C-alpha positions in Angstrom: 245.4 39.0 195.8 247.9 40.5 192.5 246.0 41.2 188.9 249.6 42.1 187.4 248.3 45.4 186.5 245.4 43.7 184.2 242.7 45.6 185.8 244.2 49.1 184.5 244.9 47.8 181.3 241.5 46.8 180.8 240.6 50.1 181.7 242.6 51.5 179.1 240.8 49.9 176.2 237.3 51.3 177.5 235.7 53.6 174.9 235.6 56.0 177.3 234.6 58.8 175.0 231.1 56.5 174.4 231.0 56.0 178.0 230.7 59.9 178.7 228.4 60.1 175.6 226.3 57.1 177.4 226.3 58.9 180.5 225.0 62.4 179.1 222.3 60.5 176.7 220.9 58.3 179.3 222.4 58.2 182.6 224.5 55.4 182.7 227.0 53.3 180.9 228.4 49.6 180.5 231.7 48.8 180.5 233.0 45.7 179.1 234.4 43.5 181.3 237.0 44.6 183.8 238.2 42.0 185.5 238.5 38.4 184.3 236.5 35.4 186.2 239.4 34.4 187.7 240.0 37.7 189.4 236.1 38.5 190.0 235.8 34.9 192.1 239.1 36.3 193.9 237.7 39.2 195.0 234.3 37.8 195.8 236.2 35.2 198.4 237.5 37.8 200.4 234.2 38.5 201.9 234.6 35.6 203.8 237.7 36.8 206.1 237.9 40.0 208.1 241.6 41.1 207.4 240.4 43.3 204.1 237.7 45.0 205.6 236.6 48.2 208.4 233.2 47.6 208.3 230.3 45.1 207.9 226.6 46.1 207.4 223.3 43.9 207.9 221.3 45.7 205.7 218.2 44.7 207.4 218.9 46.0 210.9 219.2 49.4 209.4 216.1 49.0 206.9 218.1 48.8 203.6 217.0 45.8 202.2 218.1 42.2 202.9 221.7 41.1 202.3 225.4 42.5 203.8 228.3 44.6 202.8 231.8 45.1 203.8 233.5 48.3 203.2 237.7 48.2 202.5 239.9 49.4 204.6 243.2 50.8 203.5 245.2 49.7 201.5 242.8 48.3 199.1 243.3 44.9 197.5 245.9 45.8 194.2 242.5 45.1 191.7 240.4 47.2 193.5 242.8 50.1 194.2 244.0 50.1 190.2 240.4 50.4 189.3 239.6 53.3 191.4 242.8 55.1 190.2 242.9 54.1 187.0 238.6 55.0 186.1 238.9 58.5 188.0 241.1 60.5 185.4 238.5 59.1 182.8 235.3 60.1 184.6 236.9 63.3 186.0 236.1 65.1 183.0 232.5 64.3 182.6 231.9 65.6 186.2 233.9 68.4 185.7 231.8 68.8 182.4 228.4 68.6 184.8 230.0 70.8 187.1 229.9 73.9 184.4 226.7 72.9 183.0 224.9 72.7 186.2 226.7 76.4 187.4 228.3 74.2 190.5 231.7 76.0 192.0 235.0 73.8 192.2 236.6 71.9 189.6 237.8 67.9 190.5 241.4 67.7 189.7 242.7 65.9 187.5 243.9 62.5 189.5 242.7 60.3 192.1 245.2 61.2 195.0 244.5 65.0 194.2 241.1 64.3 195.2 241.4 62.1 197.9 243.7 64.9 199.6 240.8 67.2 199.5 238.4 64.6 201.3 240.8 63.9 204.0 241.6 67.4 204.4 238.0 67.7 205.2 237.5 65.6 207.7 236.5 62.5 205.3 239.4 59.6 205.5 237.3 56.2 205.5 237.9 54.1 202.2 234.4 53.8 200.7 235.1 50.9 198.3 232.9 48.1 199.1 232.2 44.1 198.6 228.6 43.2 198.7 227.2 39.9 199.2 223.5 38.8 198.3 221.6 35.3 198.6 218.2 34.5 197.7 215.8 36.6 198.6 218.0 39.5 199.0 217.6 43.1 197.7 218.8 46.6 198.0 216.6 49.4 198.3 217.1 52.5 196.4 219.2 54.6 197.3 222.1 57.2 197.1 226.3 57.2 198.2 227.0 60.6 199.4 229.3 59.9 203.0 229.5 63.4 203.4 230.0 67.0 201.7 232.5 66.2 199.4 230.8 64.2 196.7 232.4 62.9 193.4 229.3 62.4 191.0 229.8 59.3 189.0 230.4 56.0 191.0 230.4 52.3 189.6 229.1 48.8 190.9 231.1 45.5 189.2 229.4 42.2 188.8 231.5 39.6 189.9 229.4 37.2 190.1 228.4 34.9 187.0 224.1 35.4 186.1 222.5 32.0 185.4 225.4 30.1 186.9 225.9 31.8 190.2 222.7 33.7 190.6 219.2 34.2 189.1 217.3 37.6 189.6 219.9 40.5 191.7 218.9 42.8 188.7 220.7 46.5 188.6 218.1 49.2 189.2 218.8 52.8 188.4 215.3 55.2 189.1 215.2 59.1 188.0 213.1 61.4 189.4 212.0 63.8 187.0 211.1 67.2 188.3 207.2 67.4 187.7 207.2 63.9 186.3 206.6 60.3 187.2 210.1 58.7 187.8 211.9 56.8 184.9 213.3 53.4 185.5 216.5 51.6 184.0 217.2 47.8 184.8 220.9 47.2 183.7 221.8 43.6 182.6 225.6 42.9 183.4 227.5 40.2 182.8 230.6 38.6 185.1 233.2 41.9 185.2 231.4 44.3 183.6 230.4 46.9 185.6 227.7 49.9 185.3 229.0 53.4 185.8 226.0 56.5 187.1 225.5 58.9 188.9 225.8 59.4 192.7 223.1 61.9 193.3 222.0 63.7 190.2 222.8 64.5 186.7 222.1 67.2 184.1 219.5 67.3 181.5 218.5 69.4 178.9 215.1 70.8 178.9 213.4 73.6 177.2 214.6 76.5 179.6 218.4 75.2 179.8 219.5 72.2 181.9 217.9 70.9 184.8 219.4 68.5 187.7 217.7 65.3 187.6 217.8 62.8 191.1 218.8 59.3 190.8 218.8 56.0 193.0 220.0 53.0 192.4 219.4 49.6 194.2 219.5 45.9 193.1 215.9 43.8 192.7 215.2 40.4 194.6 217.8 37.7 194.0 215.7 34.6 193.5 218.4 32.1 193.7 222.1 31.5 194.2 224.6 34.1 195.4 225.5 37.8 193.9 228.4 39.5 194.7 229.3 42.5 193.4 232.4 45.6 193.8 231.2 49.2 194.0 233.8 52.1 193.7 232.6 55.2 195.0 235.4 57.9 194.5 235.0 60.0 197.4 235.8 58.7 201.1 233.4 58.8 203.9 233.4 61.4 207.1 
């Protein structure tokens, strides 16, 4: 599947300053469409085959929810590789600012290939981008996508299906677990081709005594009808 650079071009048009501000303010941000409907359908159609993937997970077998997903193998499909390489440098400054705020050691390199080289040197060599498929009654329990000791703190989910036309229900859900307080829930509506960017595990929040870590988990509510496909892009590889 070729996209002739369209995915990378779409990334360049995003208001990344606005994305960073939203991540700092509310803990997530929604992009404009990064893939057109044809590219979304082409990616979703890969799910039925085997060649693009290294493994398949049936969620109910592991108490992850209901539905299934497949991890891509290297080399990634062109659109996925373009998005992963084009978005990482836009998010690395946010990730480094968060590390500074939280007084965490180390810096993320400016380019994805350099970061992946660190992952591979640490034994994290398996690609983590994935394609998820949900049918009626399927859902995804709240979770975090860590995969190893090296973690890039931001990831994204891109909706490949068209809400109302292809499926109903299946909302993206983000839960922020605040210390000594009740959890805050965000339901994030997406249109086909849009992506939500959110923390993998925690983010800094300003408090009366300075910044502190807030833990986050994400999931998907129950699909009511139809079939829902999403693309997940995690920037660190798996051990």
